[in-house]
N, C-alpha and C positions, 0 to 999 in steps of 0.2 A: 854473377857471371851465370852465364844457364849452361843445362846440361852439358850439350856438348865442349864447352870452352873450358869446362871443369877436366874431362876425358880428356880432353888435350895434354890439358895442362900438366896431368896427372900422369901422360906417358913421356912426357918430353922433358920431365923433369926427373927421373928415377931417384928413388932412396936406398943408400949404401944400405948392405947387407951386412953380418956381423962378423963378415971377412973385411971389410972396411967398400968393399967393392960394390958398383950401381947394379941395383938391382936392375932385371931385365924380363918383361912378360916371358919371352923364350925360352928364358936361363931355368924355368919350374919343371920342362919336360923335353925341350928340344934343343938340338944344338944350335947355336948362334954362330953367324959368322961373327970376324974380327970387333973389336969394342970401334975402332974407327969407324968401321962403314957403318956397323948402327945407329951409329949419328951423324953421319951426314945424310940418310934416307928420308925426306919428311916424312910425318906421322898421318896418316886419315884418319879420322873417326869412323867406327864402326857402328850401326844401329840396328843390332838383331831386333827383328817383329816377328810374332807370332801370332796366328787366330785362333781364337778357341771358343768353344758353344759344349760345357760339357765333357769336361776332357780329364776330371780328373784320374783315369786310368793310365792314362799316358804322357800327363803332363812333366810330371815329377821325374822320369827320365831326360825327357829332354831335355830341361833347366838343368839339370846336371850335369851332365853332356859339356854344358857350353861354361862349366866353370873355369876360371883360371883367360875366358878370353880381354882382351883389352877392349870393350864392347859397352854400351848399354841397351839393358836389354827392356823391351816393351810389349807390353800382350794387349792385342785386342777384344777386348769381349762382344758377344754377342747376345747375353739373358744366359748366360750358364745357371744351372739350378743347382750344381753337386757347389764339390769343396772347389769348383777350378779357382777360384778366386782365391783361395788361402792359400791353396799350392803357390802360384805365384808370387805373392805377397810375401810371405814364406824365406822365396828366395830374390827377395829380393827386386821384382820388377815395376815398372810402371806402368799401369795397368790403364786404358782406353776401354770406354763401351761406345759403340754404335750397333745398329738394327742393321741386322744381315737380308741384305736384297740378291746379291749373288758374290760368288769368290772375287772376280773380276772387282768389282762396285766395293767389294768394302777392303782389297789392296789397296784400292785408289784413293779411298778416302786414310787409309793407314797410311801411306806414303805422304800425301798432303799433309799431313799433320806435321810429319816431322824431313818434309824435304829442306827447312830452312837450316838444320841444326847440322845436319850428318852430311858425309859425303857420301858412302858407300853402307847401302844394307843388303842384311844374310835376313831373305826371307823362307820360314821354317814354317812345316805343319806342325800341329801338338804329335802330332806318332810319329816322330821323326827326329832321330837324334845321333850327335855326330858320331865316329869313330875315333878314336884316339891318334890314329893318322891325320885324321880331315881336323882337330882342332888343335896340334901343333902346326898341322900347314895355314891355317886358321891364324894361329900366336905367331908365327914367323911373318905373313904377314902384313898383320899391323902392328905389330909391337917397331917398324921400321929396320925391320932384320932383313929385308927385301923389296926390290924391285919393279918388280911385277906390276904392281899397281899402277904404274909409271905409263903403262904401255899399255893397257887394256881398261876395257871400258866393261865387262860383266867375268864371270867365271863359271865354268861348269862343275857340276861334284857328279858323281859316281853312287847312284842309287841301285842300293843290296833289301832290296824287299824280303820280307818275312810273313811267311802267311802260318797263321795258329801253330807258332813255334817253327817253321819248315825255312830256312832260306830254299826261296826258285830261285837255283841258279841257271836252269835251264832254258827253252821254250822261249830263246828272246829276248829274258827277262835283265840280264845281266852280262856286259854292263847294260848300262841305262842313263845317259846325262842328260842333266835336269839345269836347268842354269838360276841356279841360286843367291848369287853375288850380285853386285849390280852396284855402278856409280847412279845416284839418286836423280842426278840431271840425266842420262842416256836413256834411261830405261822407257819402256812402253808397255800398255796394256790394250788387251781386247776386249774392249767390252761386248763382242758378240762368244765371247768361252760364257756357256751359263753352266758346262757338267764341271769344269774342274778353271786354273785359271792359268797362264803363263806370262814369265817375264820374257819378254825382249829386251836388246839393247843395237840400238847404229856404234857399230865399230868394230875394235877388235875382240875376242874372244879368248881364253885358255882353260883348261883344267886343275884345279886345285885335286893333291895329294888323298888319298883314303877314300874312305864309303861316307856315307851317308845312309843312314839303315832307318827304314822305313818297316813300323812294325806297330800296328793299328792291335789293342791288348783286346777292344771289347767286340775282335774279331774271330776273337775263340768261340762265341756263341753264332753260329753262321746261320744264324735269321738275322742277324743284325746287318750283315756281308747281306744277304736277299733283299731285306728290307731298304736296305740303302740303295742298292745296285739298281732295287725298281722304281726309286722316286731320280736316279741317273738317266737310266733309261731314257725318260719322258725327254731331262732337259737334255739330253744328249739330238734325239731326235730330232728337236724344236733346234738346237744349233745344228745337224746339220743341212737341214731345209733354209734357212738363214743363207748357209755360207754357196748351197746351191743356183741360188738365184742369185746373189750380187755379185756385182760387175769386179768390185778388189776384196776378195773375201780372206786375203790374209795382210797380215802388218806387216810382213819381209817375204822376202822372194821364195819359191820353193826350188828347189835344189838339191840334186838326190847324191850330189857329191860335197855341198859345201855343210853347213854346223850341224849340229848335232839336231835341230830345232826345225831348219832348213829341211833337212832331212824327211821329219816326222810328216812334215807337211807336204812334201813333194809324195810320198807314201798313203797320204789322204786323199788326196786329190787323186790317183790310182782306183782306192777304195770308193770311190762314190762313185766311180764309171762302173764299177760291178752292181752285177743283180743282184738287188735283194733276195732273200732266202737261200743265194746259193751262196754268199760271203762266207756265213758264219761257218760253215762246212769248213770253206778250203781255207779260213782262215786255223782252225782248230787241227787242219789235217798236219797244216806249215808248224806253228807252235810242237804241238806235238809231237809228233814223228821227226819232219823235216829239222828242227830244232832241238830235239830231241827230249822235250820236257818230260819222257817220261822215266826219264835219272832222274826226278824230284821225288820223289818216293808218290805211296797215299798220301799226303795232304797236296802234295806237289801234280796228281789228275785231278783232285776235287780244284783246286787254283783251276785250272788250266781249260778244264769243261765250265768253270760258271765263266771264268771270265772270257777266252773266246771265243764261247760259241753261245753258252747259255743265255749271259749276257748281250751279245751283238744280235742275237736273233731276237730279243725281246725291243731292242731297238729297232731292228725291221720291220716288228708288228705295230710299233708306233707312228716309224714314217710313213709306212703303208698309209697309215690311215689319215695322218697331215694331211698326205700326196693327194687322196682322195677327197680328203677335204676342202681342198684348194682349188 
């Protein structure tokens, strides 16, 4: 019996609790519909995949937040030298190893290893963890107590960004919707994503309840954040150069009134048309003053200044160099 079949059997054949009633995953922390409704719905098998590289400071919080989910946990590691793999093993994770080339390529490899075993994938970063409300919604969704899986190919979650202990609630950073849950047979990845990765699906989407909290504890040392974004700026500039010259630069249609991803792509197209060196000033003014980023306090100022101005200026300098070289 493979892993997915074992999980499906465990969910379909509940064990009676001390009262003699069948135990259901949602009963642990969520209010479930009637027992009759529960067992009429088909159960889909969920895999949670997390990419790691030296994520010891973050991984325990991520994995602890997943406890109670009816899922199979898989870690795809790219050569960690700290205690990342020990933490993963202590939480019962299945561990795969693969050299890292880019986020998109790593995710494509990870999905290829699991696509024949699972119906759905929850794709997380190691510095992200589920809020209680989000864990509850996922438990209902995959415990057979919810019909939404029948009608959608993907689900967005609301990201709550934490920077050096401060929740960044303003500046257009909350709410921020990311597609993190998707049917394996519907997902698309874009190899032109160099700086980060995005999941795209063909079909209808919905939004889950609760927040996905992103809190990279390594960023308490601002030198880590700065060095990471110096690397990202080069990748970001190269990606923009490729997309500017591509006849079909995006895997989905840009639309200002479409899904969150369609809207982001529409805004990126607008960003590409703005003059280099001017756009970081415009973006910082928009985020910090028009979207009231100043309400996020001292850490908020550091975040909005570095992320919307300093980093964007680095990207423009590097892109300008690449345009002249071309």
